[in-house]
N, CA, C and O of each residue as an XYZ file, in Angstrom:
660
protein
N     200.455     82.468    107.134
C     199.108     83.122    106.807
C     198.317     82.313    105.788
O     198.914     81.906    104.792
N     197.063     82.056    105.948
C     196.322     81.186    105.117
C     195.306     81.944    104.280
O     194.563     81.362    103.489
N     195.293     83.196    104.464
C     194.442     83.983    103.541
C     195.145     85.106    102.828
O     195.876     85.923    103.387
N     194.859     85.076    101.540
C     195.540     86.062    100.615
C     194.727     86.321     99.218
O     193.712     85.673     98.963
N     195.149     87.126     98.503
C     194.620     87.291     97.207
C     195.841     87.372     96.179
O     196.713     88.241     96.189
N     195.736     86.282     95.275
C     196.793     86.329     94.192
C     196.218     87.007     93.056
O     195.058     86.816     92.690
N     197.127     87.898     92.426
C     196.694     88.843     91.488
C     197.748     88.887     90.219
O     198.967     88.760     90.323
N     197.084     89.074     89.120
C     197.852     89.132     87.920
C     197.213     90.114     86.973
O     196.001     90.190     86.771
N     198.223     90.924     86.362
C     197.728     91.851     85.300
C     198.387     91.666     84.054
O     199.571     91.331     84.046
N     197.651     91.876     82.832
C     198.314     91.880     81.469
C     198.157     93.428     81.079
O     197.203     94.126     81.423
N     199.161     93.817     80.367
C     199.253     95.188     79.872
C     199.273     95.204     78.360
O     199.872     94.379     77.671
N     198.481     96.334     77.861
C     198.474     96.521     76.411
C     199.868     97.102     75.769
O     200.213     96.826     74.620
N     200.517     97.821     76.525
C     201.762     98.456     75.986
C     202.883     98.463     76.997
O     202.845     97.679     77.945
N     203.934     99.363     76.829
C     205.085     99.386     77.756
C     204.662    100.295     78.855
O     205.531    100.451     79.713
N     203.485    100.968     79.055
C     203.144    101.795     80.100
C     202.471    100.801     81.143
O     201.570    100.033     80.806
N     203.012    100.878     82.529
C     202.387     99.988     83.530
C     200.960    100.443     83.791
O     200.221     99.656     84.380
N     200.526    101.549     83.441
C     199.076    101.889     83.686
C     198.193    101.266     82.541
O     196.969    101.375     82.619
N     198.755    100.644     81.524
C     197.967    100.047     80.394
C     197.296     98.742     80.704
O     197.122     97.965     79.765
N     196.911     98.418     81.866
C     196.310     97.194     82.221
C     195.121     96.972     81.356
O     194.197     97.773     81.217
N     195.243     95.710     80.741
C     193.981     95.504     79.912
C     193.207     94.210     80.426
O     192.122     93.905     79.932
N     193.741     93.541     81.327
C     192.978     92.572     82.029
C     193.682     92.310     83.504
O     194.844     92.604     83.782
N     192.744     91.709     84.364
C     193.184     91.440     85.618
C     192.529     90.096     86.136
O     191.356     89.815     85.894
N     193.337     89.330     86.832
C     192.830     88.197     87.388
C     193.151     88.212     88.961
O     194.191     88.656     89.447
N     192.120     87.670     89.649
C     192.272     87.634     91.242
C     191.763     86.300     91.583
O     190.778     85.770     91.069
N     192.578     85.762     92.566
C     192.101     84.417     93.271
C     192.233     84.645     94.696
O     193.313     84.917     95.222
N     191.038     84.526     95.377
C     190.966     84.657     96.784
C     191.154     83.323     97.470
O     190.486     82.326     97.197
N     192.099     83.375     98.371
C     192.329     82.126     99.342
C     191.937     82.490    100.625
O     192.305     83.556    101.120
N     191.117     81.582    101.293
C     190.752     81.747    102.746
C     190.994     80.342    103.207
O     190.709     79.344    102.545
N     191.592     80.346    104.508
C     191.982     79.087    105.153
C     192.620     77.967    104.122
O     192.291     76.781    104.121
N     193.471     78.492    103.357
C     194.201     77.585    102.361
C     193.324     77.038    101.302
O     193.731     76.083    100.641
N     192.060     77.596    101.057
C     191.180     77.154    100.043
C     190.780     78.203     99.130
O     190.296     79.239     99.585
N     190.944     78.027     97.815
C     190.509     78.957     96.899
C     188.951     79.177     96.984
O     188.201     78.233     96.736
N     188.485     80.344     97.312
C     187.059     80.502     97.501
C     186.497     81.532     96.481
O     185.273     81.648     96.428
N     187.214     82.229     95.732
C     186.661     83.134     94.756
C     187.634     83.360     93.629
O     188.841     83.317     93.867
N     187.172     83.604     92.387
C     187.942     83.904     91.133
C     187.253     85.138     90.558
O     186.032     85.286     90.597
N     188.063     85.974     90.045
C     187.426     87.217     89.311
C     188.350     87.465     88.150
O     189.560     87.302     88.307
N     187.859     87.846     87.004
C     188.534     88.148     85.774
C     187.611     89.272     85.050
O     186.389     89.213     84.909
N     188.466     90.291     84.633
C     187.815     91.288     83.784
C     188.772     91.816     82.766
O     189.974     91.871     83.024
N     188.294     92.200     81.637
C     188.994     92.924     80.718
C     188.835     94.352     81.117
O     187.825     94.683     81.740
N     189.782     95.251     80.797
C     189.857     96.544     81.183
C     190.347     97.444     79.944
O     191.375     97.181     79.320
N     189.593     98.420     79.681
C     190.040     99.467     78.730
C     191.296    100.164     79.174
O     191.225    100.972     80.100
N     192.520     99.892     78.540
C     193.850    100.527     79.056
C     194.009    101.914     78.924
O     193.409    102.593     78.091
N     194.846    102.351     79.773
C     195.205    103.719     79.706
C     196.723    103.897     79.642
O     197.379    103.598     80.640
N     197.281    104.322     78.636
C     196.895    104.763     77.408
C     196.295    103.591     76.624
O     196.668    102.446     76.878
N     195.386    103.836     75.686
C     194.458    103.029     75.038
C     195.168    102.634     73.666
O     194.625    103.014     72.628
N     196.298    101.926     73.598
C     196.857    101.472     72.421
C     197.439    100.096     72.675
O     197.698     99.802     73.842
N     197.670     99.232     71.719
C     198.260     97.807     71.841
C     199.426     97.826     71.160
O     199.431     98.265     70.010
N     200.564     97.369     71.742
C     201.833     96.951     71.005
C     201.668     95.494     70.551
O     201.123     94.635     71.245
N     202.148     95.300     69.414
C     202.171     94.070     68.833
C     202.601     93.028     69.736
O     201.867     92.047     69.855
N     203.845     93.100     70.491
C     204.400     92.284     71.256
C     203.502     91.849     72.408
O     203.472     90.678     72.785
N     202.749     92.844     72.974
C     201.807     92.580     74.080
C     200.766     91.658     73.567
O     200.513     90.640     74.210
N     200.096     91.946     72.384
C     199.088     91.151     71.876
C     199.489     89.754     71.481
O     198.741     88.778     71.533
N     200.738     89.754     71.082
C     201.354     88.450     70.767
C     201.447     87.497     71.975
O     201.332     86.274     71.898
N     201.674     88.221     73.126
C     201.881     87.582     74.368
C     200.635     87.041     74.940
O     200.611     85.837     75.193
N     199.592     87.769     75.178
C     198.432     87.422     75.826
C     197.123     87.293     74.948
O     196.077     86.775     75.340
N     197.332     87.818     73.758
C     196.166     87.671     72.695
C     195.142     88.748     72.803
O     194.215     88.752     71.992
N     195.221     89.658     73.722
C     194.063     90.624     73.863
C     194.405     91.698     72.847
O     195.580     91.972     72.604
N     193.337     92.341     72.219
C     193.514     93.342     71.223
C     192.594     94.638     71.536
O     191.700     94.621     72.382
N     192.883     95.611     70.851
C     192.121     96.759     71.149
C     190.618     96.519     70.957
O     189.811     97.032     71.732
N     190.234     95.741     69.927
C     188.746     95.426     69.861
C     188.255     94.639     70.923
O     187.055     94.765     71.165
N     188.940     93.824     71.639
C     188.578     93.096     72.819
C     188.185     94.058     74.019
O     187.277     93.749     74.791
N     188.891     95.210     74.142
C     188.660     96.124     75.290
C     188.069     97.398     74.914
O     187.771     98.207     75.793
N     187.884     97.635     73.738
C     187.308     98.960     73.380
C     186.021     99.377     74.155
O     185.844    100.541     74.514
N     185.166     98.414     74.388
C     183.910     98.556     75.168
C     184.015     98.182     76.597
O     183.007     98.198     77.303
N     185.273     97.817     77.104
C     185.379     97.354     78.474
C     185.365     98.563     79.386
O     185.581     99.702     78.973
N     185.074     98.230     80.773
C     185.162     99.300     81.675
C     186.520     99.807     81.938
O     187.517     99.129     81.689
N     186.569    100.973     82.431
C     187.892    101.584     82.878
C     188.500    101.036     84.212
O     187.734    100.480     84.999
N     189.740    101.150     84.496
C     190.204    100.551     85.771
C     189.361    100.762     87.142
O     189.116     99.867     87.951
N     188.956    102.156     87.246
C     188.310    102.495     88.499
C     187.096    101.639     88.658
O     186.876    101.151     89.767
N     186.302    101.411     87.680
C     184.991    100.690     87.684
C     185.361     99.143     88.050
O     184.651     98.487     88.813
N     186.503     98.635     87.457
C     186.820     97.291     87.741
C     187.498     97.222     89.198
O     187.323     96.227     89.901
N     188.180     98.176     89.574
C     188.747     98.054     90.989
C     187.744     98.315     92.047
O     187.932     97.952     93.208
N     186.596     98.991     91.624
C     185.479     99.222     92.653
C     184.889     97.724     92.821
O     184.336     97.452     93.886
N     184.978     96.834     91.898
C     184.503     95.386     92.276
C     185.490     94.549     92.992
O     185.197     93.666     93.798
N     186.674     94.893     92.636
C     187.777     94.107     93.334
C     188.147     94.536     94.702
O     188.422     93.680     95.543
N     188.174     95.745     94.973
C     188.601     96.237     96.301
C     187.885     95.645     97.540
O     188.540     95.317     98.530
N     186.484     95.503     97.482
C     185.888     94.835     98.520
C     186.088     93.328     98.711
O     185.846     92.781     99.786
N     186.540     92.673     97.628
C     186.858     91.371     97.587
C     188.211     91.099     98.305
O     188.387     90.112     99.020
N     189.132     92.026     98.068
C     190.412     91.710     98.627
C     190.619     92.313    100.122
O     191.517     91.934    100.874
N     189.688     93.277    100.434
C     189.643     93.968    101.748
C     191.118     94.148    102.297
O     191.916     94.900    101.738
N     191.404     93.468    103.339
C     192.711     93.678    103.961
C     193.663     92.651    103.707
O     194.732     92.631    104.317
N     193.323     91.696    102.754
C     194.206     90.624    102.338
C     195.521     91.102    101.838
O     195.619     92.069    101.082
N     196.545     90.401    102.279
C     197.880     90.534    101.496
C     197.583     90.148    100.029
O     196.698     89.332     99.776
N     198.308     90.724     99.080
C     198.322     90.316     97.627
C     199.674     89.556     97.392
O     200.705     89.862     97.990
N     199.590     88.559     96.492
C     200.657     87.927     96.058
C     200.740     87.870     94.484
O     199.727     87.661     93.816
N     201.839     88.042     93.979
C     201.990     87.935     92.526
C     203.234     87.175     92.252
O     204.134     87.076     93.086
N     203.275     86.581     90.947
C     204.519     85.980     90.514
C     205.228     87.052     89.701
O     204.914     87.268     88.531
N     206.142     87.690     90.303
C     206.894     88.812     89.823
C     206.240     90.183     90.279
O     205.818     91.035     89.498
N     206.223     90.258     91.528
C     205.573     91.485     92.016
C     206.228     92.823     91.485
O     205.617     93.891     91.540
N     207.494     92.707     90.971
C     208.077     93.962     90.408
C     207.400     94.445     89.103
O     207.684     95.516     88.568
N     206.476     93.563     88.630
C     205.678     94.001     87.409
C     204.299     94.356     87.874
O     203.796     95.409     87.482
N     203.614     93.508     88.727
C     202.221     93.681     89.133
C     201.982     94.861     90.055
O     201.059     95.654     89.868
N     202.821     94.945     91.029
C     202.716     96.045     91.980
C     202.783     97.349     91.445
O     201.977     98.206     91.806
N     203.854     97.627     90.442
C     203.750     98.948     89.885
C     202.620     99.097     88.825
O     202.276    100.225     88.473
N     202.082     98.071     88.350
C     200.891     98.276     87.449
C     199.625     98.693     88.241
O     198.741     99.398     87.754
N     199.613     98.192     89.518
C     198.443     98.579     90.368
C     198.637    100.059     90.911
O     197.696    100.850     90.968
N     199.849    100.352     91.280
C     200.110    101.736     91.819
C     199.924    102.708     90.727
O     199.299    103.743     90.959
N     200.420    102.463     89.532
C     200.300    103.412     88.336
C     198.895    103.604     88.005
O     198.543    104.743     87.700
N     197.949    102.564     88.021
C     196.607    102.757     87.738
C     195.869    103.511     88.702
O     194.901    104.201     88.384
N     196.322    103.393     89.943
C     195.787    104.197     90.966
C     196.113    105.674     90.857
O     195.310    106.572     91.110
N     197.373    105.844     90.456
C     197.909    107.221     90.241
C     197.204    107.830     89.014
O     196.697    108.951     89.066
N     197.186    107.113     87.984
C     196.598    107.814     86.644
C     195.171    108.157     86.962
O     194.714    109.217     86.535
N     194.448    107.364     87.661
C     193.042    107.610     87.864
C     192.630    108.475     89.252
O     191.487    108.754     89.611
N     193.820    108.798     89.886
C     193.606    109.534     91.198
C     192.845    108.793     92.111
O     191.944    109.357     92.732
N     193.123    107.419     92.304
C     192.505    106.793     93.365
C     193.577    106.548     94.482
O     194.674    106.065     94.201
N     193.217    106.903     95.786
C     194.059    106.631     96.939
C     194.660    105.230     96.896
O     193.908    104.283     96.666
N     195.847    105.047     97.083
C     196.368    103.681     97.045
C     196.649    103.226     98.482
O     197.444    103.812     99.217
N     195.952    102.155     98.829
C     196.031    101.863    100.333
C     197.266    101.033    100.837
O     197.238    100.409    101.898
N     198.287    101.072    100.046
C     199.563    100.420    100.432
C     199.435     99.019    100.721
O     199.815     98.535    101.787
N     198.920     98.375     99.817
C     198.796     96.804     99.891
C     200.135     96.160    100.217
O     201.194     96.590     99.758
N     200.046     95.128    101.017
C     201.274     94.239    101.233
C     201.303     93.337    100.114
O     200.302     92.684     99.819
N     202.366     93.255     99.476
C     202.757     92.431     98.314
C     203.751     91.362     98.661
O     204.800     91.654     99.234
N     203.434     90.081     98.316
C     204.482     89.097     98.428
C     204.765     88.583     96.964
O     204.042     88.923     96.027
N     205.858     87.745     96.811
C     206.194     87.463     95.382
C     206.658     86.002     95.350
O     207.659     85.636     95.967
N     205.835     85.108     94.549
C     206.161     83.733     94.301
C     207.407     83.586     93.562
O     208.111     82.589     93.722
N     207.735     84.580     92.716
C     208.956     84.484     91.854
C     210.233     84.580     92.861
O     211.116     83.728     92.764
N     210.318     85.494     93.711
C     211.362     85.565     94.669
C     211.351     84.427     95.655
O     212.437     84.066     96.110
N     210.353     83.880     95.999
C     210.207     82.683     96.941
C     210.750     81.420     96.117
O     211.422     80.549     96.669
N     210.453     81.386     94.914
C     210.724     80.192     94.172
C     212.196     80.234     93.838
O     212.744     79.178     93.523
N     212.815     81.248     93.876
C     214.295     81.454     93.662
C     214.971     80.831     94.926
O     215.970     80.120     94.816
N     214.408     81.114     96.100
C     214.892     80.697     97.364
C     214.568     79.193     97.628
O     215.407     78.472     98.166
N     213.387     78.742     97.259
C     212.932     77.324     97.533
C     213.593     76.384     96.471
O     214.044     75.283     96.785
N     213.625     76.839     95.300
C     214.178     76.041     94.129
C     215.147     76.563     93.342
O     214.962     76.823     92.153
N     216.388     76.771     94.040
C     217.524     77.518     93.285
C     218.027     76.644     92.011
O     218.689     77.214     91.144
N     217.749     75.404     91.903
C     218.306     74.600     90.864
C     217.334     74.571     89.681
O     217.785     74.019     88.678
N     216.122     75.044     89.603
C     215.264     75.118     88.513
C     215.909     75.737     87.458
O     216.749     76.616     87.652
N     215.528     75.282     86.152
C     216.341     75.839     84.941
C     215.871     77.280     84.773
O     216.626     78.074     84.211
N     214.664     77.681     85.224
C     214.265     79.075     85.265
C     213.132     79.243     86.289
O     212.633     78.283     86.877
N     212.769     80.471     86.462
C     211.696     80.573     87.620
C     210.422     81.278     86.959
O     209.660     81.956     87.648
N     210.228     81.084     85.576
C     209.039     81.487     85.011
C     207.863     80.743     85.649
O     207.980     79.647     86.199
N     206.668     81.461     85.524
C     205.496     80.979     86.266
C     205.140     79.674     85.714
O     204.801     78.859     86.572
N     205.129     79.244     84.449
C     204.855     78.023     84.083
C     205.838     76.821     84.527
O     205.441     75.672     84.722
N     207.099     77.223     84.650
C     208.080     76.366     85.126
C     207.896     75.882     86.602
O     207.958     74.714     86.986
N     207.653     77.029     87.380
C     207.571     76.837     88.825
C     206.138     76.140     89.140
O     206.079     75.223     89.960
N     205.134     76.548     88.546
C     203.800     75.966     88.731
C     203.944     74.421     88.348
O     203.486     73.591     89.133
N     204.482     74.062     87.326
C     204.671     72.539     86.948
C     205.642     71.912     87.986
O     205.504     70.733     88.310
N     206.593     72.668     88.494
C     207.407     72.044     89.449
C     206.750     71.719     90.779
O     207.144     70.766     91.451
N     205.821     72.448     91.136
C     204.958     72.277     92.353
C     203.684     71.381     92.080
O     202.897     71.146     92.997
N     203.495     70.890     90.814
C     202.507     69.885     90.444
C     201.186     70.608     89.857
O     200.141     69.970     89.729
N     201.279     71.890     89.528
C     200.109     72.593     88.982
C     200.437     72.886     87.377
O     201.392     73.572     87.011
N     199.587     72.319     86.579
C     199.811     72.570     85.117
C     199.116     73.816     84.822
O     197.928     73.942     85.120
N     199.814     74.794     84.226
C     199.219     76.034     83.814
C     199.014     75.987     82.305
O     199.950     76.057     81.509
N     197.843     75.876     81.986
C     197.319     75.596     80.565
C     197.157     76.793     79.678
O     197.344     76.703     78.465
N     196.803     77.940     80.281
C     196.647     79.208     79.539
C     197.479     80.412     80.006
O     196.989     81.456     80.438
N     198.792     80.155     79.872
C     199.788     81.096     80.344
C     199.650     82.485     79.757
O     199.528     82.578     78.535
N     199.657     83.499     80.459
C     199.342     84.985     80.085
C     197.799     85.300     79.841
O     197.379     86.239     79.165
N     197.082     84.415     80.463
C     195.630     84.757     80.719
C     195.738     85.111     82.211
O     196.252     84.349     83.030
N     195.189     86.391     82.534
C     195.465     86.953     83.842
C     194.748     86.036     84.950
O     195.325     85.919     86.031
N     193.565     85.401     84.751
C     193.144     84.634     85.719
C     193.894     83.262     85.879
O     194.124     82.790     86.992
N     194.254     82.661     84.735
C     195.080     81.411     84.893
C     196.335     81.663     85.601
O     196.746     80.819     86.398
N     196.980     82.738     85.388
C     198.290     83.142     85.964
C     197.988     83.331     87.435
O     198.761     82.863     88.271
N     196.895     83.997     87.793
C     196.683     84.280     89.134
C     196.420     82.874     89.904
O     196.886     82.676     91.026
N     195.715     82.012     89.281
C     195.431     80.684     89.793
C     196.774     79.888     90.054
O     196.941     79.285     91.115
N     197.661     79.906     89.118
C     198.991     79.357     89.199
C     199.582     80.000     90.415
O     200.032     79.312     91.332
N     199.589     81.229     90.436
C     200.438     81.973     91.551
C     199.827     81.571     92.877
O     200.561     81.471     93.860
N     198.549     81.339     92.963
C     197.930     81.007     94.279
C     198.330     79.467     94.676
O     198.552     79.133     95.840
N     198.393     78.568     93.548
C     198.700     77.269     93.906
C     200.197     77.186     94.444
O     200.543     76.501     95.406
N     201.021     77.983     93.681
C     202.429     78.066     94.137
C     202.636     78.503     95.566
O     203.429     77.912     96.298
N     201.891     79.585     95.979
C     201.951     80.115     97.245
C     201.524     79.107     98.232
O     202.166     78.934     99.268
N     200.294     78.330     97.901
C     199.756     77.243     98.822
C     200.791     76.206     98.877
O     201.007     75.688     99.973
N     201.465     75.828     97.850
C     202.497     74.789     98.030
C     203.675     75.102     98.835
O     204.191     74.260     99.571
N     204.158     76.426     98.698
C     205.185     76.907     99.417
C     204.861     77.399    100.856
O     205.747     77.500    101.705
N     203.556     77.702    101.100
C     203.226     78.182    102.438
C     204.049     79.263    102.853
O     204.542     79.332    103.979
N     204.218     80.187    101.874
C     205.246     81.307    102.050
C     204.706     82.399    102.743
O     205.496     83.239    103.175
N     203.455     82.547    102.936
C     202.906     83.814    103.582
C     202.881     83.560    105.117
O     202.476     84.435    105.882
C-alpha cells in the first residue's frame, strides 16, 4: 500500500485522553503530500512534570487551544479511509480511541499499523527500537524527537523505507 497517514500524539499526563498535540503526515503514492500539526487543550487539563520534560508543552501553551473534537474535525477529512500508522500503536491508538470516547465521537475503527513492531521484525539486532534509533537506522535524522509532527514524519519515513503497508 502506497497511501497512509502517519500519526503521533503527545499527552499531558497519564490519561490517554490527555492529548495535548497531534502530528499527521499524509502519504500518497509513496510521497508525503500533507503535514498537519495542532496543539490541543487536553482532557483532563493538567500537566505532569514528566510529560512536560519529555515534549516541552505546558499548560500555558494549550490553555487557549481548541479541544480534540475541533481539531479532529480538521483531521478526519484529511485521513478519510487511509490506514493509520504509528511508532508504538499501543500508545497512539488508545489515545485516539479514548479521545473519541471522552467527547462522545463515533470511532470509525481505523486500521492501525505499527513501525515499532515492524522494526523489531526487520531489524532484530538494533540496540533498541525507539523512534530516533530506528529512524537513524533507515537514514532519517529525527531532529525534534517528541514533537508530534516530527515524530509523525519519522514514522512515515520508516514506513516508506520498510514498505510495510
